[in-house]
TIMIVEX-72118 format. One record per residue: residue number from 1; chain; x, y, z of N, C-alpha, C in turn. Coordinates in Angstrom, 2 decimals, decimal comma, always signed. Layout:
BEGIN
- NUM|A|X|Y|Z|X|Y|Z|X|Y|Z
...
***
This chain:
BEGIN
- 1|A|+53,64|-30,74|-26,13|+53,43|-29,44|-26,12|+53,80|-29,24|-24,76
- 2|A|+53,89|-27,93|-24,83|+54,31|-27,43|-24,16|+53,44|-27,08|-22,61
- 3|A|+53,63|-26,18|-21,25|+53,17|-26,74|-20,50|+51,84|-25,16|-20,08
- 4|A|+51,97|-24,47|-21,52|+51,64|-23,35|-21,62|+50,44|-23,21|-23,08
- 5|A|+50,49|-24,90|-22,72|+49,86|-25,24|-23,66|+50,10|-24,58|-25,54
- 6|A|+51,38|-24,03|-26,03|+52,10|-23,82|-27,21|+52,22|-25,25|-27,44
- 7|A|+51,45|-25,31|-29,04|+52,98|-27,03|-30,06|+53,45|-26,40|-30,51
- 8|A|+55,15|-27,08|-30,36|+56,38|-26,93|-31,78|+56,27|-27,66|-32,40
- 9|A|+55,57|-27,11|-33,72|+56,22|-28,18|-34,65|+56,78|-28,18|-35,75
- 10|A|+57,40|-28,97|-36,59|+58,87|-29,40|-36,77|+58,52|-29,49|-38,05
- 11|A|+57,35|-28,62|-38,98|+57,42|-29,54|-40,42|+58,04|-28,27|-41,09
- 12|A|+59,50|-29,01|-42,76|+59,47|-28,05|-43,06|+57,83|-27,50|-44,15
- 13|A|+58,93|-26,60|-44,66|+57,42|-25,53|-45,13|+57,73|-25,34|-46,13
- 14|A|+56,72|-26,35|-46,98|+57,09|-26,62|-47,80|+55,73|-25,90|-49,01
- 15|A|+54,42|-26,15|-48,22|+53,77|-25,67|-48,47|+52,58|-25,49|-47,70
- 16|A|+52,47|-23,83|-47,57|+52,32|-23,03|-47,14|+51,59|-22,24|-47,99
- 17|A|+49,34|-21,80|-47,32|+49,05|-21,27|-47,64|+48,14|-20,44|-46,86
- 18|A|+47,09|-19,27|-48,04|+46,00|-18,76|-46,90|+45,14|-18,62|-47,53
- 19|A|+44,10|-19,23|-46,78|+42,38|-18,95|-47,52|+42,06|-17,10|-47,31
- 20|A|+42,13|-16,99|-48,13|+41,01|-15,56|-47,73|+39,16|-15,97|-47,97
- 21|A|+38,79|-15,09|-46,82|+36,95|-15,67|-46,69|+36,68|-13,93|-46,86
- 22|A|+35,40|-13,87|-47,37|+34,46|-12,59|-47,07|+32,86|-13,24|-46,99
- 23|A|+32,01|-11,90|-46,18|+30,66|-13,10|-46,78|+30,71|-14,39|-45,50
- 24|A|+31,96|-14,13|-45,02|+32,25|-15,58|-44,15|+32,00|-17,35|-45,30
- 25|A|+32,41|-16,51|-46,44|+32,44|-17,33|-47,35|+33,83|-17,44|-47,66
- 26|A|+34,46|-18,65|-48,42|+35,60|-18,54|-49,28|+35,97|-18,09|-50,94
- 27|A|+37,34|-17,35|-50,43|+37,11|-16,67|-51,73|+38,78|-16,79|-52,49
- 28|A|+39,24|-17,43|-52,33|+40,11|-17,92|-52,63|+41,53|-18,81|-52,12
- 29|A|+42,45|-19,44|-52,18|+43,24|-20,14|-51,61|+44,90|-19,31|-52,27
- 30|A|+45,82|-19,09|-51,75|+46,97|-18,38|-51,69|+48,18|-19,43|-51,41
- 31|A|+48,53|-19,56|-52,41|+49,50|-21,28|-52,35|+51,41|-19,95|-51,76
- 32|A|+52,06|-20,15|-51,23|+52,94|-19,56|-50,61|+54,50|-19,88|-51,36
- 33|A|+54,84|-19,54|-52,29|+56,26|-19,64|-52,03|+57,96|-20,22|-50,93
- 34|A|+58,31|-21,35|-50,94|+58,51|-21,27|-48,97|+60,25|-21,64|-49,71
- 35|A|+60,33|-21,81|-51,30|+61,79|-21,84|-51,29|+62,28|-21,15|-50,70
- 36|A|+63,26|-19,94|-51,04|+63,87|-19,14|-50,29|+63,95|-19,06|-49,36
- 37|A|+62,42|-19,61|-47,67|+62,53|-18,45|-47,11|+61,19|-18,21|-47,17
- 38|A|+60,47|-17,69|-45,79|+59,11|-17,15|-45,93|+59,35|-16,57|-44,23
- 39|A|+58,81|-14,32|-44,90|+59,16|-14,38|-43,91|+57,86|-13,47|-43,50
- 40|A|+57,35|-13,15|-44,61|+56,60|-11,52|-45,54|+55,15|-12,44|-46,09
- 41|A|+53,68|-11,80|-45,09|+52,70|-12,55|-46,49|+52,62|-11,53|-47,53
- 42|A|+51,14|-11,65|-48,27|+51,52|-11,34|-49,58|+51,10|-10,05|-49,73
- 43|A|+50,51|-9,45|-49,11|+49,90|-7,50|-49,16|+51,33|-6,98|-49,93
- 44|A|+50,60|-6,56|-50,65|+51,70|-4,85|-51,30|+51,88|-4,57|-51,34
- 45|A|+51,19|-4,40|-49,66|+52,72|-3,44|-48,83|+53,54|-3,87|-48,15
- 46|A|+53,41|-5,64|-48,07|+54,91|-5,96|-47,48|+55,55|-6,64|-48,94
- 47|A|+55,35|-6,15|-49,55|+56,93|-6,65|-50,51|+58,44|-5,81|-50,85
- 48|A|+59,12|-6,82|-50,96|+60,48|-6,14|-50,77|+61,41|-6,45|-51,90
- 49|A|+60,47|-6,88|-52,93|+61,00|-7,19|-54,41|+62,33|-7,49|-53,80
- 50|A|+63,45|-6,43|-55,15|+64,33|-6,62|-55,88|+65,69|-5,47|-54,55
- 51|A|+64,69|-5,18|-53,11|+65,26|-4,10|-52,62|+66,32|-4,34|-51,76
- 52|A|+66,91|-6,16|-51,88|+68,02|-5,95|-51,08|+68,60|-6,90|-52,03
- 53|A|+68,68|-7,56|-53,15|+69,10|-7,91|-53,45|+70,87|-7,40|-54,35
- 54|A|+71,76|-8,23|-54,81|+73,08|-7,36|-54,96|+72,85|-7,11|-56,09
- 55|A|+73,39|-5,92|-56,22|+73,42|-5,22|-57,70|+74,45|-6,06|-59,02
- 56|A|+73,37|-5,45|-60,25|+72,63|-6,71|-61,40|+72,85|-8,20|-61,03
- 57|A|+72,50|-8,35|-59,99|+71,53|-9,81|-60,27|+70,07|-9,60|-59,93
- 58|A|+69,13|-10,36|-60,81|+67,75|-10,28|-61,40|+67,10|-11,17|-59,68
- 59|A|+66,20|-9,95|-59,70|+65,47|-11,65|-58,59|+64,57|-12,49|-60,01
- 60|A|+64,36|-13,09|-58,67|+64,13|-14,96|-59,71|+62,25|-13,82|-59,71
- 61|A|+62,13|-14,55|-61,43|+60,82|-14,64|-61,88|+59,41|-14,93|-61,34
- 62|A|+59,57|-16,53|-60,83|+58,79|-17,17|-60,68|+58,00|-16,24|-59,85
- 63|A|+56,23|-16,11|-59,43|+55,93|-15,39|-58,10|+55,43|-16,47|-56,68
- 64|A|+55,92|-15,46|-55,70|+56,68|-15,84|-54,74|+54,62|-16,50|-54,30
- 65|A|+53,83|-15,72|-54,34|+52,14|-15,76|-53,95|+51,76|-16,08|-55,52
- 66|A|+50,93|-17,12|-55,56|+50,08|-17,36|-56,63|+48,31|-18,36|-56,11
- 67|A|+47,32|-17,38|-56,61|+46,58|-17,99|-56,25|+45,75|-19,03|-57,21
- 68|A|+45,33|-20,53|-56,18|+45,53|-21,64|-56,69|+44,04|-21,69|-56,91
- 69|A|+43,90|-22,00|-58,70|+42,57|-22,30|-59,93|+42,21|-23,18|-58,59
- 70|A|+41,09|-23,35|-58,35|+40,12|-24,72|-58,55|+40,52|-25,59|-57,34
- 71|A|+41,06|-24,76|-56,18|+41,08|-25,08|-54,94|+39,86|-25,17|-54,31
- 72|A|+40,24|-27,33|-53,91|+38,99|-27,43|-53,52|+38,57|-29,10|-52,29
- 73|A|+39,21|-27,95|-51,41|+39,34|-28,83|-50,04|+38,51|-28,71|-48,74
- 74|A|+38,12|-29,67|-48,66|+37,40|-30,31|-46,82|+37,22|-29,31|-46,52
- 75|A|+38,30|-28,89|-46,05|+38,98|-27,42|-44,47|+38,23|-26,35|-45,32
- 76|A|+37,87|-26,46|-46,13|+37,15|-24,58|-46,97|+35,55|-25,55|-45,94
- 77|A|+35,08|-26,32|-45,52|+33,98|-26,07|-45,27|+33,75|-25,40|-44,06
- 78|A|+35,19|-26,48|-43,35|+35,45|-26,24|-42,37|+35,67|-24,87|-41,26
- 79|A|+37,08|-24,31|-42,18|+36,35|-22,87|-41,71|+35,31|-21,93|-42,16
- 80|A|+35,04|-22,50|-42,75|+33,71|-21,17|-42,69|+32,83|-21,94|-41,87
- 81|A|+32,47|-23,32|-41,81|+31,92|-23,18|-39,76|+32,54|-22,30|-39,16
- 82|A|+33,36|-22,44|-38,49|+34,19|-21,66|-37,26|+34,12|-20,07|-37,62
- 83|A|+34,12|-19,86|-39,45|+33,81|-17,56|-38,61|+31,81|-17,56|-38,24
- 84|A|+31,33|-19,09|-39,00|+29,32|-17,97|-39,08|+29,69|-18,22|-37,18
- 85|A|+29,92|-19,30|-36,88|+30,00|-19,54|-35,19|+29,95|-18,78|-34,83
- 86|A|+31,57|-18,53|-34,96|+32,26|-17,22|-34,92|+32,00|-15,72|-34,67
- 87|A|+30,35|-15,16|-35,50|+30,83|-13,96|-36,50|+31,56|-13,14|-36,51
- 88|A|+32,67|-13,99|-37,34|+33,28|-13,74|-38,38|+33,07|-12,83|-39,49
- 89|A|+33,22|-11,86|-40,46|+32,75|-12,28|-41,75|+34,27|-11,98|-42,57
- 90|A|+34,65|-11,27|-42,09|+35,95|-11,17|-43,22|+37,34|-11,91|-42,66
- 91|A|+38,48|-12,98|-43,15|+39,21|-13,24|-42,53|+40,30|-13,54|-43,63
- 92|A|+41,15|-14,36|-42,99|+41,76|-14,67|-43,24|+42,80|-15,56|-43,40
- 93|A|+42,77|-17,07|-43,48|+42,96|-18,52|-42,15|+44,23|-18,67|-43,25
- 94|A|+45,13|-19,07|-42,43|+46,98|-19,82|-42,77|+46,65|-21,35|-42,49
- 95|A|+47,76|-21,63|-42,96|+47,76|-23,35|-42,80|+48,93|-23,73|-42,89
- 96|A|+49,77|-25,28|-43,11|+50,90|-25,48|-43,55|+49,94|-26,71|-43,74
- 97|A|+50,11|-27,71|-44,41|+50,02|-28,94|-45,01|+51,02|-29,66|-44,31
- 98|A|+51,33|-30,56|-43,55|+53,12|-31,62|-44,33|+52,78|-32,60|-44,72
- 99|A|+53,96|-33,35|-45,09|+54,27|-34,42|-46,42|+52,95|-35,59|-46,19
- 100|A|+52,65|-35,75|-45,21|+51,61|-36,36|-45,38|+50,24|-36,22|-45,57
- 101|A|+49,41|-34,88|-45,67|+48,79|-34,53|-46,11|+47,77|-33,69|-45,14
- 102|A|+48,19|-33,75|-44,26|+47,91|-33,10|-42,93|+47,94|-31,66|-42,87
- 103|A|+47,29|-31,01|-42,18|+46,73|-29,83|-42,34|+47,00|-28,96|-40,68
- 104|A|+47,42|-28,41|-40,74|+48,52|-27,07|-39,47|+47,28|-26,18|-39,64
- 105|A|+46,35|-25,60|-38,77|+46,27|-24,40|-38,76|+46,57|-23,27|-37,95
- 106|A|+47,85|-22,29|-38,18|+48,15|-21,78|-37,33|+47,63|-20,34|-37,02
- 107|A|+47,04|-19,17|-38,31|+46,32|-18,33|-37,92|+45,24|-17,95|-38,38
- 108|A|+44,53|-16,80|-37,46|+43,20|-16,95|-38,24|+43,33|-15,13|-38,62
- 109|A|+43,55|-14,20|-39,46|+43,52|-12,56|-39,35|+41,66|-12,54|-39,75
- 110|A|+42,13|-12,07|-38,72|+39,91|-11,20|-38,82|+40,07|-9,91|-39,80
- 111|A|+41,41|-10,04|-40,87|+41,01|-8,62|-41,68|+42,43|-9,19|-42,95
- 112|A|+42,55|-8,89|-43,57|+43,25|-9,77|-44,32|+44,46|-9,13|-45,25
- 113|A|+45,00|-9,67|-46,07|+45,95|-8,96|-47,15|+45,73|-9,32|-48,89
- 114|A|+45,86|-8,71|-48,97|+46,45|-9,02|-51,14|+47,08|-8,57|-52,12
- 115|A|+47,11|-9,55|-52,70|+48,25|-8,94|-53,84|+47,62|-9,06|-54,74
- 116|A|+48,34|-7,82|-55,33|+47,41|-7,27|-56,47|+48,04|-8,27|-57,99
- 117|A|+49,81|-8,41|-57,65|+50,03|-9,59|-59,39|+48,98|-10,98|-58,89
- 118|A|+48,97|-11,13|-58,04|+48,31|-12,70|-57,69|+46,87|-12,51|-58,44
- 119|A|+46,37|-11,95|-58,12|+44,99|-11,32|-58,45|+44,92|-10,68|-59,89
- 120|A|+45,72|-10,06|-60,49|+46,36|-9,71|-62,01|+45,68|-11,43|-62,48
- 121|A|+46,55|-12,21|-62,16|+47,19|-13,20|-62,82|+46,09|-14,26|-62,84
- 122|A|+45,07|-14,15|-61,92|+44,15|-15,23|-62,40|+42,96|-14,70|-62,37
- 123|A|+43,18|-14,15|-62,20|+41,55|-12,36|-62,57|+40,36|-13,28|-61,19
- 124|A|+41,14|-12,71|-60,47|+40,13|-13,36|-58,89|+40,41|-11,76|-58,13
- 125|A|+39,58|-11,25|-57,50|+39,68|-9,66|-56,23|+39,04|-10,08|-54,71
- 126|A|+40,02|-9,89|-53,45|+39,13|-10,28|-53,11|+38,94|-9,06|-52,36
- 127|A|+39,40|-7,62|-53,01|+39,64|-6,42|-52,10|+38,30|-6,04|-53,14
- 128|A|+38,31|-6,41|-54,29|+36,57|-6,36|-54,87|+35,48|-7,10|-53,60
- 129|A|+35,46|-8,47|-53,79|+34,66|-9,06|-52,93|+34,44|-7,98|-51,43
- 130|A|+34,87|-8,10|-50,82|+34,65|-7,14|-49,65|+34,91|-6,12|-49,99
- 131|A|+34,29|-4,97|-51,38|+34,34|-3,82|-50,82|+31,97|-3,82|-51,50
- 132|A|+32,51|-4,98|-52,84|+30,45|-5,93|-52,94|+30,14|-6,01|-51,27
- 133|A|+30,72|-6,25|-50,72|+30,07|-6,91|-49,06|+29,80|-5,57|-47,78
- 134|A|+30,42|-4,46|-47,74|+30,10|-3,44|-47,40|+29,19|-2,30|-48,13
- 135|A|+28,84|-2,96|-49,79|+28,72|-1,70|-50,27|+26,81|-2,56|-49,65
- 136|A|+26,20|-3,41|-49,83|+25,56|-4,75|-49,53|+25,48|-4,37|-47,94
- 137|A|+26,97|-3,52|-46,76|+25,93|-3,70|-46,06|+25,70|-2,05|-45,14
- 138|A|+26,48|-1,55|-46,33|+26,13|+0,00|-46,24|+24,09|+0,62|-46,86
- 139|A|+23,16|-0,47|-47,97|+23,49|-0,18|-48,36|+21,53|-1,45|-46,79
- 140|A|+22,06|-2,09|-45,89|+21,15|-2,46|-44,61|+21,13|-1,16|-44,23
- 141|A|+22,17|-0,37|-43,74|+21,93|+0,06|-43,19|+21,00|+1,39|-43,90
- 142|A|+21,31|+2,13|-44,42|+20,40|+3,35|-44,73|+19,32|+2,48|-45,06
- 143|A|+18,52|+1,60|-45,56|+16,53|+1,22|-45,75|+16,86|+1,21|-44,24
- 144|A|+17,44|+0,41|-42,90|+16,63|+1,01|-41,68|+16,85|+1,85|-41,00
- 145|A|+17,83|+3,08|-41,28|+17,75|+4,17|-40,99|+17,09|+4,99|-41,82
***
């Protein structure tokens, strides 16, 4: 650990995930393919597709971002408790897992990015869950007001 309490980890980033939460509850986990490096999260706005591919080369067909079917790790309960204690309703929590299976959580975003291709392939839609949550909050406001 450095003098400013920053820990520098030398971990091969081959198992990178983003867990999305809406209403403080787990929605899904996104697995990121880091085999060719990694610089951008899965938001559609961050997509560069083949903008930088040499002419004539086709981009790889394997999706860079995939929603993990049936992701059920004990870390989910810990993340939900963290969100509850901090009154955070919507979040994306990023972590890496080393070869020994240890999880290193390195980022908590109080908003999140959704990838329409990954969602369509999995049939799970974070933005839809967010819209439902906001609709519920609007109904509470209208009922009170």
